[in-house]
Backbone as a chain_set.jsonl record, in Angstrom:
{"seq": "MKTVQSLLYPYISNLAIAFCFVPLVLLLWKKMSREKAYLFVAIYWLANGLLNVPNWLGQAENSKLQSQITLLYNLLDAPLALLVFYFSALGVKKKVLLYLLVLFVFFELAIVFWKGNNLSSSTIIIGVSTLVALIFTLTGITQYFNKIEHTYFDNTMGFVYAGFLFNYGPFIVIYIFSYLRIESDAIRAESFFLYYLSLLAATILTSIGLWRYARPKYKESY", "coords": {"N": [[4.422, -20.677, -26.424], [5.261, -20.687, -23.837], [6.189, -17.928, -21.442], [8.855, -17.398, -19.227], [7.49, -15.189, -17.296], [4.627, -16.411, -17.675], [4.539, -18.468, -16.59], [5.693, -17.652, -13.804], [4.307, -16.108, -13.079], [1.161, -17.603, -11.375], [2.638, -18.701, -9.673], [4.585, -15.547, -8.097], [1.784, -14.618, -7.778], [0.276, -15.227, -6.418], [2.288, -15.238, -4.162], [2.694, -13.061, -3.28], [-0.073, -12.517, -2.131], [-0.482, -13.806, -0.131], [1.152, -13.432, 1.948], [1.119, -10.743, 2.805], [-0.877, -10.387, 3.977], [0.699, -11.734, 6.284], [2.252, -9.043, 8.271], [0.138, -8.641, 10.209], [-0.146, -9.747, 11.483], [2.238, -10.574, 12.797], [2.492, -8.551, 14.322], [0.028, -9.652, 15.997], [1.388, -11.733, 16.651], [3.779, -10.583, 18.462], [2.062, -8.967, 20.108], [1.499, -6.24, 19.661], [-0.033, -5.016, 19.442], [-1.877, -2.929, 20.168], [-0.433, -0.327, 19.592], [-0.507, 2.249, 17.495], [0.55, 3.273, 15.404], [2.558, 1.067, 13.74], [-0.129, -1.049, 14.317], [-1.32, 0.36, 12.496], [0.214, -0.536, 10.083], [-0.39, -3.242, 9.206], [-3.006, -3.031, 9.715], [-3.234, -1.742, 6.973], [-1.8, -2.919, 4.904], [-3.315, -6.224, 5.375], [-5.677, -4.533, 4.239], [-4.711, -5.308, 1.225], [-4.475, -7.374, 0.882], [-6.837, -8.217, 1.537], [-8.024, -7.279, -1.05], [-7.301, -9.196, -3.093], [-8.039, -11.533, -2.415], [-10.196, -12.936, -4.174], [-9.515, -13.908, -6.319], [-7.679, -16.036, -5.497], [-10.462, -17.676, -4.852], [-11.334, -17.985, -7.537], [-12.641, -16.397, -8.239], [-11.635, -14.214, -10.515], [-12.458, -14.463, -13.062], [-14.105, -12.119, -12.779], [-15.6, -10.472, -13.007], [-17.591, -7.753, -12.44], [-17.425, -7.798, -9.809], [-14.754, -7.714, -9.556], [-14.676, -5.141, -10.206], [-16.054, -3.208, -8.722], [-15.256, -4.453, -5.509], [-12.106, -3.531, -6.042], [-13.378, -0.032, -6.643], [-13.731, 0.182, -4.109], [-11.303, -0.425, -2.435], [-10.08, 1.715, -3.724], [-11.03, 4.162, -2.715], [-9.892, 3.431, -0.266], [-7.283, 3.652, 0.442], [-6.306, 5.581, 0.224], [-6.34, 7.444, 2.661], [-6.179, 4.959, 4.665], [-2.314, 5.011, 4.303], [-2.318, 7.573, 5.113], [-3.006, 7.504, 7.552], [-0.762, 5.584, 8.342], [1.803, 7.428, 7.861], [0.796, 9.952, 9.978], [0.323, 8.447, 12.634], [2.77, 8.007, 12.432], [4.322, 10.68, 12.863], [5.423, 13.668, 13.869], [5.196, 16.451, 15.43], [5.137, 19.173, 14.314], [5.081, 18.558, 11.832], [2.857, 15.795, 12.156], [0.471, 17.272, 12.729], [-0.476, 18.691, 9.872], [-0.673, 16.369, 8.127], [-2.727, 15.888, 9.82], [-4.614, 17.022, 9.193], [-4.589, 16.928, 6.014], [-5.341, 14.771, 5.887], [-8.451, 14.479, 6.77], [-8.865, 17.118, 4.754], [-8.47, 15.271, 1.93], [-10.668, 13.23, 2.578], [-12.543, 14.341, 2.118], [-12.329, 15.338, -0.939], [-12.551, 12.884, -1.577], [-15.558, 12.262, -1.292], [-15.675, 14.628, -2.27], [-15.578, 14.168, -5.662], [-16.268, 11.965, -5.993], [-19.119, 12.766, -5.183], [-19.618, 14.014, -7.361], [-19.072, 12.572, -10.0], [-20.359, 9.663, -9.73], [-19.655, 6.917, -8.362], [-17.132, 5.435, -10.111], [-14.603, 4.181, -12.388], [-14.335, 6.432, -13.462], [-13.862, 8.85, -11.592], [-12.809, 7.667, -9.913], [-10.421, 7.117, -10.847], [-9.31, 9.384, -10.936], [-8.806, 9.951, -7.911], [-7.26, 7.41, -7.267], [-5.317, 8.468, -9.296], [-4.299, 11.008, -7.657], [-3.413, 10.299, -4.949], [-2.09, 8.185, -5.171], [0.065, 10.739, -6.356], [0.268, 12.034, -3.996], [1.274, 9.242, -1.535], [3.46, 8.775, -2.485], [5.123, 11.047, -1.857], [5.317, 11.866, 0.625], [5.945, 8.652, 1.817], [8.942, 9.684, 0.209], [9.738, 11.729, 1.791], [9.624, 10.534, 4.31], [11.088, 8.36, 3.958], [13.941, 9.865, 3.192], [14.014, 11.556, 4.925], [15.069, 10.025, 6.978], [17.252, 8.516, 6.078], [19.053, 10.756, 6.615], [18.99, 11.279, 10.342], [21.651, 10.663, 12.861], [21.948, 8.678, 14.116], [19.377, 5.577, 14.857], [16.041, 4.476, 16.308], [14.742, 1.282, 17.014], [12.379, 2.068, 16.287], [12.092, 3.813, 14.386], [14.161, 2.621, 12.527], [12.601, 0.505, 11.121], [9.857, 1.665, 10.628], [11.373, 3.376, 8.791], [11.9, 0.575, 6.602], [9.155, 0.095, 6.797], [8.124, 2.335, 4.516], [10.138, 1.876, 3.098], [9.047, 0.125, 1.953], [6.152, 1.123, 0.786], [7.621, 2.578, -1.22], [7.539, 0.385, -2.925], [6.012, 0.164, -3.831], [3.774, 2.159, -4.384], [5.729, 3.987, -6.187], [6.37, 1.552, -8.891], [3.511, 1.55, -8.813], [3.454, 3.701, -10.781], [3.469, 2.808, -13.529], [1.9, 1.727, -13.566], [-0.81, 2.726, -13.819], [-1.072, 4.488, -15.408], [-1.131, 2.357, -17.096], [-3.682, 0.905, -17.137], [-5.755, 2.476, -15.721], [-4.934, 4.67, -17.035], [-6.19, 4.25, -19.524], [-4.64, 3.375, -22.322], [-3.771, 0.435, -23.025], [-3.448, -3.84, -24.235], [-3.767, -6.512, -23.484], [-1.134, -7.965, -23.928], [0.109, -6.13, -22.802], [-1.912, -5.322, -20.21], [-1.322, -8.959, -19.266], [1.233, -7.714, -18.606], [1.132, -5.908, -16.529], [-0.23, -7.005, -14.258], [1.449, -8.61, -13.681], [3.966, -6.971, -12.651], [2.002, -5.595, -10.435], [1.755, -6.983, -9.156], [4.385, -8.869, -8.81], [5.898, -6.301, -7.169], [4.188, -5.871, -4.487], [4.54, -7.849, -3.854], [8.141, -7.664, -3.623], [7.587, -5.401, -1.76], [5.672, -6.018, 0.609], [7.242, -8.074, 1.97], [9.658, -6.635, 2.415], [8.417, -5.339, 4.208], [7.351, -6.6, 6.188], [9.857, -7.952, 7.2], [10.865, -5.555, 8.183], [8.609, -4.809, 10.767], [9.294, -7.338, 11.832], [11.664, -7.332, 12.535], [12.781, -5.622, 13.774], [10.44, -4.015, 14.835], [9.265, -3.269, 18.516], [6.952, -2.814, 21.394], [6.135, 0.825, 22.661], [6.881, 0.813, 24.629], [10.171, -0.37, 25.89], [11.461, 1.235, 23.683], [14.878, 1.508, 22.42], [18.254, 2.798, 22.207]], "CA": [[4.669, -21.533, -25.473], [4.149, -20.096, -22.333], [7.107, -17.199, -21.543], [8.888, -17.488, -18.101], [6.204, -14.53, -16.551], [3.561, -16.967, -17.455], [4.698, -20.156, -15.515], [5.89, -16.874, -12.578], [2.635, -15.238, -12.637], [1.302, -17.759, -10.28], [3.664, -17.951, -8.533], [4.531, -14.284, -7.407], [0.533, -13.569, -7.606], [0.422, -16.129, -5.001], [2.85, -15.291, -2.902], [2.075, -10.904, -2.635], [-0.969, -11.826, -1.596], [-0.28, -14.319, 1.342], [2.738, -11.959, 2.498], [0.093, -9.193, 2.903], [-1.023, -10.821, 5.893], [2.033, -11.715, 7.213], [2.681, -8.165, 8.787], [-0.623, -8.438, 10.884], [0.12, -12.318, 11.825], [3.204, -10.589, 12.98], [1.672, -7.913, 14.715], [-0.274, -9.776, 16.553], [2.47, -12.31, 17.713], [4.87, -9.165, 18.668], [1.709, -8.295, 20.322], [1.965, -4.669, 19.348], [-1.435, -4.142, 18.243], [-1.669, -1.275, 20.413], [1.071, 0.709, 18.978], [-1.268, 2.491, 16.239], [1.241, 3.351, 13.761], [2.307, -0.419, 13.415], [-1.475, -1.16, 13.704], [-1.988, 1.132, 10.946], [0.784, -0.61, 8.971], [-1.07, -4.148, 9.927], [-4.394, -3.289, 8.528], [-2.607, -1.647, 5.065], [-1.908, -4.377, 3.502], [-4.067, -6.739, 5.072], [-6.473, -4.829, 2.574], [-4.325, -5.53, 0.462], [-4.655, -8.764, 0.979], [-8.351, -8.766, 1.364], [-8.672, -6.86, -2.077], [-7.43, -10.34, -3.635], [-8.479, -13.102, -2.074], [-11.034, -13.267, -5.294], [-8.473, -14.446, -7.34], [-7.621, -17.506, -5.062], [-11.393, -17.945, -4.756], [-12.009, -18.557, -8.821], [-13.426, -14.953, -8.95], [-10.179, -13.901, -10.968], [-12.374, -13.713, -14.425], [-16.01, -11.677, -12.184], [-15.613, -8.348, -13.651], [-18.576, -6.681, -11.678], [-16.285, -8.056, -8.435], [-13.599, -7.067, -9.833], [-15.001, -3.779, -10.701], [-16.772, -3.494, -7.329], [-13.799, -4.05, -5.138], [-10.967, -1.663, -6.556], [-13.893, 1.509, -6.672], [-14.078, 0.802, -2.574], [-9.894, -0.169, -1.544], [-9.012, 2.595, -3.584], [-11.208, 5.114, -1.425], [-9.352, 3.225, 1.217], [-6.106, 3.349, -0.239], [-4.81, 6.88, 0.372], [-6.123, 7.649, 3.63], [-4.865, 4.697, 5.088], [-1.812, 5.534, 3.652], [-2.432, 8.908, 5.628], [-3.26, 7.29, 9.074], [0.569, 5.315, 8.723], [2.221, 8.831, 8.185], [0.659, 10.293, 10.699], [1.22, 8.064, 13.283], [4.664, 7.959, 12.479], [5.193, 11.557, 12.461], [5.997, 14.177, 15.17], [5.333, 17.864, 15.856], [4.05, 20.103, 12.442], [4.224, 17.132, 9.527], [1.38, 15.312, 12.024], [-0.782, 17.951, 12.361], [-0.314, 18.168, 8.612], [-1.198, 15.057, 8.118], [-4.089, 15.251, 10.157], [-5.688, 18.529, 7.479], [-5.002, 16.688, 4.784], [-6.136, 13.35, 5.444], [-9.676, 15.014, 6.362], [-8.687, 17.505, 3.497], [-8.719, 14.234, 1.578], [-12.282, 12.425, 2.357], [-13.758, 15.716, 1.607], [-11.919, 15.398, -1.954], [-13.513, 12.087, -2.441], [-16.238, 12.602, -1.686], [-16.284, 15.322, -3.537], [-15.752, 13.636, -6.785], [-17.613, 10.17, -6.261], [-20.341, 13.198, -5.931], [-19.368, 14.43, -9.103], [-19.001, 11.846, -10.601], [-20.042, 8.662, -9.039], [-18.228, 5.727, -7.874], [-17.108, 4.287, -11.016], [-13.196, 3.693, -13.311], [-13.423, 8.057, -14.192], [-13.85, 8.907, -10.52], [-11.402, 6.195, -9.451], [-9.093, 7.626, -11.714], [-8.345, 10.762, -10.559], [-9.006, 9.436, -6.774], [-5.99, 7.081, -7.172], [-3.575, 9.283, -9.194], [-3.487, 11.85, -6.872], [-3.424, 9.949, -3.837], [-0.698, 7.785, -5.723], [1.396, 11.604, -6.009], [0.673, 12.442, -2.602], [2.323, 8.995, -1.033], [5.015, 8.617, -2.406], [6.278, 12.302, -1.613], [5.556, 11.103, 2.064], [7.239, 7.76, 0.768], [10.467, 9.463, 0.238], [9.201, 12.735, 2.78], [9.838, 9.174, 5.166], [12.73, 7.586, 3.47], [15.171, 11.456, 3.612], [14.3, 12.361, 6.533], [15.701, 8.395, 8.068], [18.392, 8.278, 6.097], [19.383, 12.198, 7.426], [18.803, 10.743, 11.279], [22.806, 9.845, 12.557], [21.145, 7.811, 15.519], [18.245, 5.188, 15.429], [15.297, 4.593, 17.494], [13.945, 0.61, 16.788], [10.776, 2.356, 15.588], [13.166, 4.014, 12.994], [14.803, 1.301, 11.804], [10.582, -0.07, 11.026], [9.727, 3.218, 9.166], [12.769, 2.587, 7.504], [11.349, -0.975, 5.77], [7.321, 0.331, 5.611], [8.687, 3.238, 3.971], [10.914, 1.254, 1.366], [7.685, -0.921, 1.044], [5.53, 1.426, 0.438], [8.42, 3.218, -2.904], [8.131, -0.627, -3.886], [4.758, -0.351, -4.035], [3.656, 3.052, -5.506], [6.672, 3.521, -7.517], [5.495, 0.953, -10.625], [2.089, 1.826, -9.499], [2.965, 4.911, -11.769], [3.892, 2.609, -14.606], [0.261, 0.947, -13.904], [-1.58, 3.557, -13.847], [-0.677, 5.074, -16.992], [-0.647, 2.323, -18.996], [-4.26, -0.034, -16.87], [-6.016, 3.32, -15.635], [-4.986, 5.47, -18.47], [-6.785, 3.625, -21.302], [-3.31, 2.861, -22.539], [-3.91, -1.881, -23.004], [-3.994, -3.808, -24.958], [-4.048, -7.746, -24.302], [-0.072, -8.071, -23.396], [0.237, -4.834, -21.826], [-2.458, -6.388, -19.083], [-0.327, -9.321, -18.427], [2.801, -7.503, -18.037], [0.724, -4.917, -15.776], [-0.632, -7.208, -13.376], [2.458, -9.933, -12.869], [4.28, -5.553, -12.803], [1.868, -5.497, -9.838], [2.662, -8.471, -7.913], [5.519, -7.813, -7.754], [5.955, -5.098, -6.794], [3.607, -6.04, -3.669], [5.995, -9.405, -2.952], [8.618, -6.993, -2.992], [6.928, -4.494, -1.089], [5.166, -6.757, 1.33], [8.26, -9.059, 2.6], [9.698, -5.43, 3.234], [7.579, -4.684, 5.351], [7.567, -7.858, 7.2], [11.211, -7.671, 7.537], [10.59, -4.952, 9.225], [7.852, -5.783, 11.947], [9.177, -8.917, 12.329], [13.282, -7.845, 12.804], [12.609, -3.848, 13.861], [9.743, -3.247, 15.81], [9.606, -3.203, 19.319], [6.372, -1.949, 22.289], [7.256, 1.788, 22.758], [8.031, 1.23, 26.434], [10.578, -0.951, 25.13], [12.09, 0.873, 22.305], [16.021, 1.979, 22.906], [18.795, 2.972, 20.473]], "C": [[4.403, -21.104, -24.713], [5.919, -19.225, -22.227], [7.963, -17.283, -19.581], [7.678, -16.34, -16.934], [4.869, -15.217, -16.277], [3.725, -17.426, -16.693], [5.332, -18.884, -14.384], [4.528, -17.066, -11.728], [2.133, -16.295, -11.14], [1.494, -17.965, -9.169], [4.008, -17.295, -7.074], [3.092, -14.213, -7.297], [0.316, -14.464, -5.855], [0.689, -15.67, -3.754], [2.853, -14.063, -2.435], [0.726, -11.002, -1.973], [-0.881, -12.614, -0.304], [0.099, -13.766, 1.962], [1.461, -10.543, 2.953], [-0.664, -8.88, 3.878], [-0.12, -10.866, 6.056], [2.37, -10.248, 8.434], [1.419, -7.95, 10.261], [-0.711, -9.948, 12.086], [1.3, -11.848, 13.458], [3.164, -9.137, 14.221], [0.553, -8.359, 16.447], [0.906, -10.231, 17.447], [3.059, -11.44, 18.481], [3.461, -8.752, 19.814], [1.597, -6.575, 21.155], [0.52, -4.557, 18.969], [-2.162, -3.037, 18.672], [-1.254, 0.108, 19.697], [0.523, 1.295, 17.554], [0.017, 2.668, 14.346], [1.445, 1.488, 13.114], [0.87, -1.555, 12.868], [-1.897, -0.627, 12.202], [-1.811, 0.058, 9.128], [0.26, -1.649, 8.546], [-1.944, -4.312, 8.671], [-3.924, -2.051, 7.292], [-2.567, -2.086, 4.375], [-2.553, -5.39, 4.12], [-5.549, -5.95, 4.164], [-6.966, -4.957, 1.822], [-4.257, -6.536, -0.016], [-6.075, -9.247, 0.072], [-9.015, -8.202, -1.015], [-8.04, -7.46, -3.67], [-7.388, -11.418, -3.802], [-9.418, -13.55, -3.186], [-10.176, -13.959, -6.248], [-7.826, -15.771, -6.469], [-8.762, -17.694, -4.512], [-11.455, -18.082, -6.073], [-12.318, -17.544, -9.11], [-12.615, -13.995, -9.302], [-11.321, -13.46, -12.37], [-14.159, -12.992, -13.712], [-15.174, -10.536, -12.534], [-16.436, -7.632, -12.647], [-17.112, -7.531, -10.027], [-15.672, -7.259, -8.246], [-13.722, -5.928, -9.573], [-14.563, -3.025, -8.397], [-15.816, -3.168, -6.126], [-13.151, -3.598, -5.159], [-11.222, -0.444, -6.447], [-13.757, 1.418, -5.417], [-12.935, 0.345, -2.854], [-9.408, 0.927, -2.271], [-9.676, 4.442, -3.361], [-10.75, 4.494, -0.594], [-8.352, 3.348, 1.191], [-5.593, 4.386, 0.294], [-4.738, 7.078, 1.939], [-5.842, 6.467, 4.949], [-3.415, 4.259, 4.951], [-0.788, 6.445, 5.302], [-1.764, 8.46, 7.066], [-1.396, 6.418, 9.293], [1.487, 6.444, 9.016], [1.47, 9.354, 9.558], [0.854, 10.381, 12.383], [2.556, 7.916, 14.025], [5.118, 9.301, 12.498], [5.151, 11.942, 13.848], [6.176, 15.466, 14.952], [3.936, 18.298, 14.412], [3.648, 19.155, 11.476], [2.296, 16.633, 10.873], [1.036, 15.75, 12.104], [-0.541, 18.43, 10.61], [-0.255, 17.531, 7.561], [-2.445, 15.541, 8.796], [-5.29, 16.533, 9.01], [-5.87, 17.954, 6.591], [-5.443, 15.499, 4.4], [-8.478, 13.797, 6.345], [-9.518, 16.097, 4.97], [-9.441, 16.18, 2.214], [-9.784, 13.5, 1.406], [-12.347, 13.674, 1.476], [-13.532, 15.476, -0.154], [-11.965, 13.744, -2.097], [-14.487, 11.487, -2.509], [-16.756, 13.683, -1.912], [-16.564, 15.335, -5.022], [-16.366, 12.797, -6.926], [-19.017, 11.24, -6.234], [-20.81, 14.079, -7.33], [-18.964, 14.048, -9.601], [-19.504, 10.519, -10.81], [-19.033, 7.387, -8.592], [-18.2, 4.441, -8.746], [-15.3, 4.646, -11.195], [-13.336, 5.485, -13.098], [-13.517, 8.433, -12.521], [-12.149, 8.518, -9.776], [-10.106, 6.863, -9.607], [-8.07, 9.349, -11.654], [-8.312, 10.506, -9.11], [-7.343, 8.86, -6.728], [-4.927, 7.752, -7.969], [-3.177, 10.025, -8.732], [-2.917, 11.508, -5.099], [-2.024, 9.011, -4.275], [0.892, 8.837, -5.693], [1.721, 11.423, -4.5], [1.433, 11.09, -1.371], [3.186, 8.855, -1.321], [5.889, 10.305, -1.921], [6.074, 12.602, -0.011], [5.776, 10.213, 2.43], [8.551, 8.493, 0.914], [11.145, 11.035, 1.668], [10.475, 11.468, 3.784], [10.939, 8.978, 4.85], [13.544, 9.046, 3.968], [15.404, 12.036, 4.786], [15.5, 10.806, 7.985], [16.793, 8.821, 7.704], [20.364, 9.845, 6.585], [20.057, 11.41, 9.068], [19.998, 10.067, 11.151], [22.56, 8.353, 13.485], [19.905, 7.226, 15.424], [17.503, 4.437, 15.674], [15.279, 2.621, 16.173], [12.959, 0.561, 15.442], [10.532, 3.227, 13.83], [12.606, 3.361, 12.469], [13.035, 0.311, 10.9], [10.492, 0.541, 10.393], [9.734, 2.962, 8.344], [11.841, 1.699, 6.679], [9.999, -0.094, 5.395], [7.603, 1.279, 4.649], [9.034, 2.831, 1.965], [10.398, 0.049, 0.793], [6.508, -0.386, 0.204], [5.967, 1.864, -1.458], [8.271, 1.874, -3.381], [6.797, -0.202, -4.003], [3.677, 1.006, -4.546], [4.158, 3.363, -6.594], [6.495, 2.768, -8.6], [4.291, 1.205, -10.32], [2.011, 2.481, -10.903], [2.219, 4.28, -12.922], [2.061, 1.499, -14.875], [-0.84, 1.42, -14.15], [-1.455, 4.116, -15.166], [-1.147, 3.914, -18.026], [-2.85, 0.912, -18.493], [-5.279, 1.577, -16.8], [-6.509, 4.955, -16.438], [-5.762, 4.971, -19.291], [-6.2, 2.819, -21.48], [-2.82, 1.51, -22.442], [-3.876, -1.838, -24.189], [-3.672, -5.712, -23.484], [-2.384, -7.734, -23.161], [0.011, -7.311, -22.683], [-0.425, -5.184, -20.118], [-1.691, -7.291, -17.968], [0.432, -9.0, -17.867], [2.278, -5.916, -16.914], [0.25, -6.077, -13.483], [0.469, -8.711, -12.511], [4.042, -8.195, -12.336], [3.782, -5.462, -11.355], [1.66, -6.444, -8.6], [4.081, -8.526, -6.985], [6.195, -7.865, -7.414], [5.658, -5.414, -5.494], [3.719, -6.898, -2.388], [6.809, -8.11, -2.131], [8.21, -6.261, -1.514], [6.306, -5.409, 0.482], [6.303, -7.074, 3.287], [9.495, -7.672, 2.78], [10.255, -4.996, 4.287], [7.497, -5.279, 6.436], [9.22, -7.863, 7.718], [11.651, -6.968, 8.751], [10.419, -4.762, 10.926], [8.605, -6.614, 12.673], [10.843, -8.582, 12.802], [13.709, -6.298, 14.691], [11.742, -4.13, 15.501], [9.447, -4.174, 17.683], [7.493, -2.141, 20.1], [7.083, -0.557, 22.474], [7.766, 1.791, 24.018], [9.997, 0.142, 26.315], [11.859, -0.548, 24.102], [13.762, 1.246, 22.902], [16.703, 2.231, 21.625], [19.117, 1.784, 19.988]], "O": [[3.196, -20.929, -24.54], [6.842, -19.77, -22.831], [7.092, -17.152, -18.721], [7.172, -16.808, -15.915], [4.125, -15.006, -15.32], [3.134, -17.033, -15.688], [5.691, -19.708, -13.543], [4.011, -17.583, -10.738], [2.541, -15.985, -10.021], [0.972, -17.686, -8.089], [3.949, -17.674, -5.904], [2.929, -13.447, -6.348], [0.263, -14.167, -4.662], [0.015, -15.601, -2.726], [3.002, -13.876, -1.227], [0.247, -10.045, -1.364], [-1.25, -11.993, 0.693], [-0.638, -13.38, 2.869], [1.623, -9.447, 3.489], [-1.031, -7.853, 4.449], [0.362, -9.734, 6.031], [2.764, -10.616, 9.541], [1.727, -7.233, 11.213], [-1.197, -10.633, 12.987], [1.31, -12.355, 14.58], [4.16, -9.017, 14.934], [0.404, -7.722, 17.49], [1.368, -9.676, 18.444], [2.667, -11.66, 19.627], [3.944, -7.984, 20.646], [1.603, -6.05, 22.269], [0.17, -3.843, 18.029], [-2.876, -2.315, 17.975], [-1.775, 1.191, 19.43], [1.043, 0.873, 16.521], [0.126, 2.385, 13.153], [0.715, 0.884, 12.328], [0.703, -2.317, 11.916], [-2.523, -1.069, 11.238], [-2.462, -0.137, 8.102], [0.154, -1.566, 7.322], [-1.955, -4.921, 7.602], [-4.942, -1.55, 6.812], [-3.073, -1.957, 3.26], [-2.599, -6.158, 3.159], [-6.346, -6.657, 3.547], [-8.119, -4.949, 1.392], [-4.014, -6.752, -1.203], [-6.393, -9.885, -0.931], [-9.879, -8.608, -1.793], [-8.074, -6.921, -4.776], [-6.998, -12.171, -4.694], [-9.496, -14.778, -3.195], [-10.77, -14.727, -7.005], [-7.437, -16.626, -7.264], [-8.549, -17.989, -3.336], [-12.197, -19.053, -5.923], [-12.398, -17.367, -10.325], [-12.634, -12.936, -8.675], [-11.205, -12.316, -12.809], [-15.223, -13.398, -14.18], [-14.157, -9.984, -12.114], [-15.816, -6.82, -11.961], [-15.915, -7.322, -9.827], [-15.645, -6.361, -7.405], [-12.978, -5.445, -8.719], [-13.714, -2.714, -7.562], [-15.566, -2.024, -5.747], [-13.096, -2.816, -4.21], [-10.354, 0.407, -6.253], [-13.59, 2.555, -4.974], [-12.93, 0.516, -4.073], [-8.363, 1.395, -1.82], [-9.133, 5.504, -3.665], [-11.218, 4.972, 0.439], [-7.985, 3.116, 2.343], [-4.497, 4.309, 0.849], [-3.686, 6.986, 2.572], [-5.399, 6.85, 6.032], [-3.155, 3.159, 5.437], [0.227, 6.304, 5.983], [-0.687, 8.756, 7.584], [-0.811, 6.661, 10.348], [1.966, 6.572, 10.143], [2.002, 8.686, 10.444], [1.191, 11.289, 13.143], [3.095, 7.802, 15.125], [6.302, 9.418, 12.185], [4.962, 11.192, 14.805], [7.183, 15.821, 14.339], [2.833, 18.012, 13.947], [2.684, 18.926, 10.746], [1.134, 16.954, 10.625], [0.13, 15.364, 11.365], [0.078, 17.371, 10.71], [0.07, 17.852, 6.418], [-3.382, 15.547, 7.997], [-6.366, 16.552, 8.414], [-6.957, 18.035, 6.018], [-5.804, 15.091, 3.296], [-9.461, 13.081, 6.151], [-10.223, 15.726, 4.031], [-10.589, 16.202, 1.77], [-10.033, 13.051, 0.288], [-12.186, 13.763, 0.259], [-14.595, 15.424, -0.773], [-11.182, 13.363, -2.968], [-14.722, 10.535, -3.253], [-17.962, 13.921, -1.846], [-17.36, 16.068, -5.609], [-17.095, 12.667, -7.91], [-19.964, 10.936, -6.959], [-21.795, 14.512, -7.929], [-18.099, 14.719, -10.164], [-19.253, 10.013, -11.903], [-17.811, 7.242, -8.614], [-18.651, 3.302, -8.626], [-14.719, 5.269, -10.307], [-12.356, 5.955, -12.52], [-12.521, 7.784, -12.202], [-11.058, 8.948, -9.401], [-9.145, 7.081, -8.869], [-7.056, 9.953, -12.005], [-7.288, 11.12, -8.809], [-6.397, 9.533, -6.32], [-3.765, 7.728, -7.563], [-1.981, 10.283, -8.869], [-2.272, 12.222, -4.331], [-0.974, 9.201, -3.662], [2.04, 8.515, -5.387], [2.71, 10.981, -3.914], [2.065, 11.54, -0.415], [4.066, 8.75, -0.466], [7.096, 10.456, -1.733], [6.672, 13.54, 0.515], [5.971, 10.291, 3.643], [9.344, 8.005, 1.719], [12.245, 11.262, 2.173], [11.7, 11.55, 3.875], [11.872, 9.451, 5.499], [13.704, 9.217, 5.176], [16.29, 12.634, 5.396], [16.134, 10.774, 9.04], [17.511, 9.439, 8.49], [21.588, 9.865, 6.715], [21.226, 11.031, 9.14], [20.192, 9.246, 10.254], [23.055, 7.237, 13.329], [19.003, 7.976, 15.796], [17.906, 3.309, 15.39], [15.632, 2.612, 14.994], [12.753, -0.125, 14.441], [9.735, 3.303, 12.895], [11.464, 3.2, 12.04], [13.09, -0.552, 10.024], [10.977, 0.309, 9.286], [9.017, 2.556, 7.429], [10.959, 2.286, 6.052], [9.704, 0.328, 4.277], [7.151, 0.863, 3.583], [8.71, 3.075, 0.803], [10.753, -0.703, -0.115], [5.955, -0.985, -0.718], [5.297, 1.692, -2.476], [8.864, 1.785, -4.456], [6.646, -0.692, -5.122], [2.683, 0.626, -5.165], [3.641, 3.246, -7.705], [6.443, 3.5, -9.589], [3.553, 1.197, -11.306], [1.224, 2.256, -11.822], [1.118, 4.602, -13.367], [1.469, 0.936, -15.796], [-1.791, 0.793, -14.617], [-2.344, 3.718, -15.919], [-1.451, 4.083, -19.208], [-3.243, 0.203, -19.42], [-5.606, 1.933, -17.932], [-7.441, 5.756, -16.49], [-6.015, 5.878, -20.084], [-6.497, 1.663, -21.177], [-1.729, 1.255, -21.933], [-4.034, -0.949, -25.025], [-3.224, -5.298, -22.415], [-2.427, -7.551, -21.945], [0.004, -7.737, -21.529], [0.264, -5.281, -19.103], [-1.425, -7.072, -16.786], [0.728, -9.496, -16.78], [3.088, -5.027, -16.65], [0.409, -5.845, -12.284], [0.365, -9.39, -11.489], [5.021, -8.564, -11.687], [4.725, -5.257, -10.59], [1.456, -6.36, -7.389], [4.571, -8.414, -5.861], [7.056, -8.714, -7.18], [6.693, -5.373, -4.83], [3.448, -6.935, -1.187], [6.627, -7.63, -1.012], [8.561, -6.645, -0.399], [6.921, -5.067, 1.492], [6.296, -6.769, 4.48], [10.391, -8.046, 3.538], [11.26, -4.627, 4.894], [7.543, -4.736, 7.54], [9.429, -7.724, 8.923], [12.307, -7.281, 9.744], [11.215, -4.642, 11.858], [8.627, -6.669, 13.902], [11.386, -9.494, 13.426], [14.328, -6.183, 15.749], [12.127, -4.329, 16.654], [9.457, -5.388, 17.888], [6.96, -1.198, 19.516], [8.313, -0.505, 22.479], [8.704, 2.439, 24.483], [10.846, 0.529, 27.118], [12.797, -1.257, 23.739], [13.763, 1.23, 24.133], [16.282, 2.079, 20.478], [19.51, 1.678, 18.826]]}, "num_chains": 1, "name": "protein.A"}
């Protein structure tokens, strides 16, 4: 007998993948491709969507292809997220993020050189990248709520950070069971469902922020 989860899974997963492309569509529709923070938000979610396109093409069971794509994406995830944080930051925080971005790229290169581009190196990289992304996501959310007045940019990035929180927060559970190999067939199915559910929530929040609040900088106002 099929569970509610198994019945919902194809709808949730397909919707989540589709919504990964919505930020880019909104960016182009609103003619804001020159706004670097928004551009890298769109690129970040586009990468997530492309990661999952093989599922649409009937390649979900092609473990070799899925593994290669996942290993590549895991190298890109943190640099793309850090670029979002970098272009949305000001002052000292922006300098810190630039140094951190460069250091993280060297960190990835060192881990890959040491262990090779495989599950072992990817487990280390994705673990550290998730922690880093969560720290800056929570920092961004805290700064947003500490402000009394918000610009359109602040409101947009508030939704982006909320999306990141839904993306990276549940991923901790997925990381423990999938990457640390505490896994069974049942847990694997639940991990995938949680992944797509959190991905859907994250992309919907990001899309709402871009649709409702995003403006070119010259139109920014309170």
